[in-house]
C-alpha positions as a Markdown table, in Angstrom:
| # | Residue | x | y | z |
|---|---|---|---|---|
| 1 | Ala | 141.8 | 78.6 | 69.7 |
| 2 | Arg | 139.6 | 75.6 | 68.6 |
| 3 | Gly | 142.3 | 73.1 | 70.1 |
| 4 | Phe | 142.1 | 75.2 | 73.3 |
| 5 | Leu | 138.4 | 74.9 | 73.3 |
| 6 | Ala | 138.5 | 71.3 | 72.7 |
| 7 | Arg | 140.1 | 70.7 | 76.0 |
| 8 | Tyr | 136.9 | 71.6 | 77.7 |
| 9 | Ala | 134.4 | 69.7 | 75.5 |
| 10 | Asn | 133.3 | 67.9 | 78.4 |
| 11 | Tyr | 132.5 | 71.0 | 80.4 |
| 12 | Asn | 128.9 | 72.3 | 80.9 |
| 13 | Ser | 127.2 | 73.8 | 77.9 |
| 14 | Phe | 127.0 | 77.2 | 79.7 |
| 15 | Thr | 130.7 | 77.2 | 80.5 |
| 16 | Leu | 131.8 | 76.0 | 77.1 |
| 17 | Ala | 129.7 | 78.9 | 75.6 |
| 18 | Arg | 131.3 | 81.7 | 77.8 |
| 19 | Tyr | 134.9 | 80.3 | 77.0 |
| 20 | Gly | 133.9 | 80.4 | 73.5 |
| 21 | Gln | 132.7 | 84.0 | 73.6 |
| 22 | Met | 135.9 | 85.0 | 75.4 |
| 23 | Ile | 138.1 | 83.2 | 72.7 |
| 24 | Lys | 136.0 | 84.7 | 69.9 |
| 25 | Ala | 136.6 | 88.3 | 71.5 |
| 26 | Phe | 140.1 | 87.7 | 72.0 |
| 27 | Met | 140.8 | 86.6 | 68.3 |
| 28 | His | 138.6 | 89.4 | 67.0 |
| 29 | Trp | 141.0 | 91.7 | 68.8 |
| 30 | Tyr | 143.8 | 89.9 | 67.6 |
| 31 | Gly | 142.8 | 90.3 | 64.0 |
| 32 | Glu | 141.7 | 86.6 | 63.0 |
| 33 | Pro | 138.2 | 86.5 | 63.8 |
| 34 | Leu | 136.4 | 83.1 | 64.3 |
| 35 | Asp | 133.1 | 83.9 | 62.8 |
| 36 | Asp | 132.1 | 80.5 | 62.4 |
| 37 | Leu | 132.2 | 79.5 | 65.8 |
| 38 | His | 128.9 | 78.9 | 67.3 |
| 39 | Phe | 127.5 | 77.5 | 70.6 |
| 40 | Lys | 124.2 | 76.1 | 71.4 |
| 41 | Ile | 123.1 | 77.1 | 74.9 |
| 42 | Pro | 120.1 | 74.6 | 75.9 |
| 43 | Lys | 116.9 | 76.7 | 77.1 |
| 44 | Asp | 115.5 | 75.4 | 80.5 |
| 45 | Leu | 112.0 | 75.7 | 81.4 |
| 46 | Pro | 111.4 | 77.9 | 84.6 |
| 47 | Thr | 110.9 | 75.7 | 87.7 |
| 48 | Tyr | 107.3 | 75.3 | 88.7 |
| 49 | Thr | 106.1 | 76.4 | 92.2 |
| 50 | Glu | 103.7 | 74.4 | 94.0 |
| 51 | Asp | 100.7 | 75.8 | 95.4 |
| 52 | Ala | 101.5 | 74.2 | 98.5 |
| 53 | Asp | 104.5 | 76.3 | 98.8 |
| 54 | Ile | 102.8 | 79.2 | 98.3 |
| 55 | Gln | 100.6 | 78.5 | 101.0 |
| 56 | Lys | 103.7 | 77.8 | 103.5 |
| 57 | Leu | 104.9 | 81.4 | 102.3 |
| 58 | Leu | 101.5 | 82.9 | 103.0 |
| 59 | Ala | 101.6 | 81.1 | 106.4 |
| 60 | Val | 104.9 | 82.5 | 107.5 |
| 61 | Ile | 103.8 | 85.8 | 106.6 |
| 62 | Gly | 100.9 | 85.6 | 108.8 |
| 63 | Glu | 102.9 | 84.3 | 111.6 |
| 64 | Lys | 104.8 | 87.9 | 111.9 |
| 65 | Lys | 104.5 | 89.0 | 115.5 |
| 66 | Ser | 104.1 | 93.0 | 115.0 |
| 67 | His | 102.9 | 95.5 | 112.5 |
| 68 | Lys | 99.6 | 94.0 | 111.6 |
| 69 | Lys | 99.1 | 96.6 | 108.7 |
| 70 | Thr | 102.4 | 95.0 | 107.1 |
| 71 | Ile | 101.4 | 91.5 | 107.4 |
| 72 | Glu | 98.2 | 92.5 | 105.2 |
| 73 | Arg | 100.3 | 94.3 | 102.9 |
| 74 | Asp | 102.9 | 91.7 | 102.4 |
| 75 | Arg | 100.4 | 88.9 | 102.1 |
| 76 | Leu | 98.6 | 90.7 | 99.4 |
| 77 | Leu | 102.0 | 91.7 | 97.7 |
| 78 | Val | 102.7 | 87.6 | 97.4 |
| 79 | Glu | 99.1 | 87.0 | 96.5 |
| 80 | Thr | 99.1 | 89.7 | 93.8 |
| 81 | Ala | 102.6 | 88.5 | 92.5 |
| 82 | Trp | 101.1 | 84.8 | 92.3 |
| 83 | Lys | 97.7 | 85.5 | 90.9 |
| 84 | Thr | 98.8 | 88.1 | 88.2 |
| 85 | Gly | 102.4 | 87.1 | 87.4 |
| 86 | Leu | 103.5 | 90.6 | 87.7 |
| 87 | Arg | 107.4 | 91.4 | 87.8 |
| 88 | Arg | 108.9 | 92.9 | 91.1 |
| 89 | Ala | 109.2 | 96.3 | 89.3 |
| 90 | Glu | 105.8 | 96.3 | 88.2 |
| 91 | Leu | 104.4 | 95.3 | 91.7 |
| 92 | Ala | 106.7 | 98.2 | 93.2 |
| 93 | Lys | 105.0 | 100.8 | 90.7 |
| 94 | Leu | 101.5 | 99.8 | 91.0 |
| 95 | Lys | 99.3 | 102.7 | 91.7 |
| 96 | Pro | 95.6 | 102.8 | 92.7 |
| 97 | Glu | 94.4 | 104.2 | 89.6 |
| 98 | Asp | 95.8 | 100.9 | 87.8 |
| 99 | Ile | 93.6 | 98.6 | 90.0 |
| 100 | His | 90.0 | 98.1 | 88.3 |
| 101 | Gln | 87.4 | 95.6 | 89.1 |
| 102 | Glu | 88.4 | 92.9 | 86.4 |
| 103 | Ala | 91.7 | 94.1 | 85.4 |
| 104 | Leu | 94.8 | 95.4 | 86.3 |
| 105 | Ile | 96.9 | 97.9 | 84.1 |
| 106 | Val | 100.8 | 97.7 | 84.1 |
| 107 | Arg | 102.0 | 101.0 | 82.8 |
| 108 | Gln | 105.6 | 101.0 | 81.4 |
| 109 | Gly | 106.3 | 97.5 | 82.4 |
| 110 | Lys | 109.4 | 95.6 | 80.9 |
| 111 | Gly | 110.4 | 97.1 | 77.5 |
| 112 | Lys | 108.3 | 100.4 | 78.4 |
| 113 | Lys | 105.0 | 98.6 | 77.3 |
| 114 | Asp | 101.8 | 99.1 | 78.9 |
| 115 | Arg | 99.3 | 95.7 | 79.2 |
| 116 | Met | 96.2 | 94.8 | 81.1 |
| 117 | Ile | 96.2 | 91.8 | 83.4 |
| 118 | Pro | 92.9 | 90.3 | 84.2 |
| 119 | Leu | 91.9 | 89.7 | 87.7 |
| 120 | Asn | 90.2 | 87.1 | 89.5 |
| 121 | Pro | 87.2 | 88.4 | 91.6 |
| 122 | Asp | 88.9 | 87.4 | 95.1 |
| 123 | Ile | 92.3 | 89.2 | 94.4 |
| 124 | Ala | 90.3 | 92.1 | 92.9 |
| 125 | Asn | 88.2 | 92.5 | 96.1 |
| 126 | Lys | 91.2 | 92.4 | 98.3 |
| 127 | Leu | 93.1 | 94.7 | 96.3 |
| 128 | Gln | 90.2 | 97.2 | 96.2 |
| 129 | Ala | 89.8 | 97.1 | 100.0 |
| 130 | Phe | 93.5 | 97.7 | 100.5 |
| 131 | Ile | 93.7 | 100.9 | 98.2 |
| 132 | Lys | 90.6 | 102.6 | 99.7 |
| 133 | Asp | 92.7 | 104.9 | 101.8 |
| 134 | His | 95.4 | 105.6 | 99.2 |
| 135 | Lys | 95.7 | 108.7 | 97.2 |
| 136 | Pro | 96.1 | 108.6 | 93.5 |
| 137 | Gly | 99.5 | 108.2 | 92.1 |
| 138 | Gln | 100.6 | 106.8 | 95.6 |
| 139 | Ser | 102.3 | 103.5 | 95.5 |
| 140 | Ile | 100.0 | 100.8 | 96.6 |
| 141 | Phe | 102.6 | 98.7 | 98.3 |
| 142 | Gly | 104.9 | 101.7 | 99.2 |
| 143 | Val | 107.9 | 99.5 | 98.7 |
| 144 | Gly | 110.8 | 99.3 | 96.0 |
| 145 | Ala | 111.8 | 96.3 | 93.8 |
| 146 | Pro | 114.8 | 95.5 | 95.9 |
| 147 | Trp | 112.9 | 95.2 | 99.0 |
| 148 | Ile | 110.3 | 92.7 | 97.4 |
| 149 | Ser | 112.7 | 90.5 | 96.5 |
| 150 | Met | 114.5 | 90.9 | 99.9 |
| 151 | Lys | 111.2 | 90.2 | 101.8 |
| 152 | Ile | 110.1 | 87.0 | 99.7 |
| 153 | Lys | 113.6 | 85.4 | 100.1 |
| 154 | Tyr | 113.4 | 86.3 | 103.9 |
| 155 | Tyr | 109.8 | 84.7 | 104.2 |
| 156 | Ala | 110.8 | 81.7 | 102.0 |
| 157 | Lys | 113.7 | 80.9 | 104.1 |
| 158 | Lys | 111.5 | 80.9 | 107.2 |
| 159 | Ala | 109.0 | 78.6 | 105.4 |
| 160 | Gly | 111.7 | 76.2 | 104.5 |
| 161 | Leu | 111.9 | 77.0 | 100.9 |
| 162 | Pro | 115.4 | 78.4 | 100.3 |
| 163 | Asn | 115.3 | 78.4 | 96.3 |
| 164 | Met | 112.2 | 80.3 | 96.3 |
| 165 | His | 112.3 | 83.9 | 94.8 |
| 166 | Thr | 110.2 | 86.6 | 93.5 |
| 167 | His | 110.5 | 85.4 | 89.8 |
| 168 | Ala | 109.2 | 82.0 | 90.9 |
| 169 | Leu | 105.8 | 83.5 | 91.7 |
| 170 | Arg | 105.3 | 84.2 | 88.0 |
């Protein structure tokens, strides 16, 4: 097994680790575990999204031809994700009672944890104005997490930013 893996020593570290895990699982099943076989996978920093790219994204949303209400919603969705660092599922589950003047409360976020995120006054005022007609318990943006990803990728492609995705706004 080690000789087999040695043939792939010049491969990408992620590929080598995946091959190693497969071999380890097979050898464990075979009855000769390789417990001393370990692989180090380098941790990369996430890519940084420039403010100019976000502005391009927001400009493309503003160029939408119809449904003025959805333009406002989509722009606010992107701005909220950008300014607060919310995950897409957290954005989808956001309710009017979670928005306060100085903070935003995320309920049942990743790991089923609640947390409070400070809001800058600009985004807080926009959110307050947007939710004035919403009923308690109603989703602010009225969309699901997959829709958020799909829309941001769509707008990013139109803005000439093919590698941008929802998580890049965090």
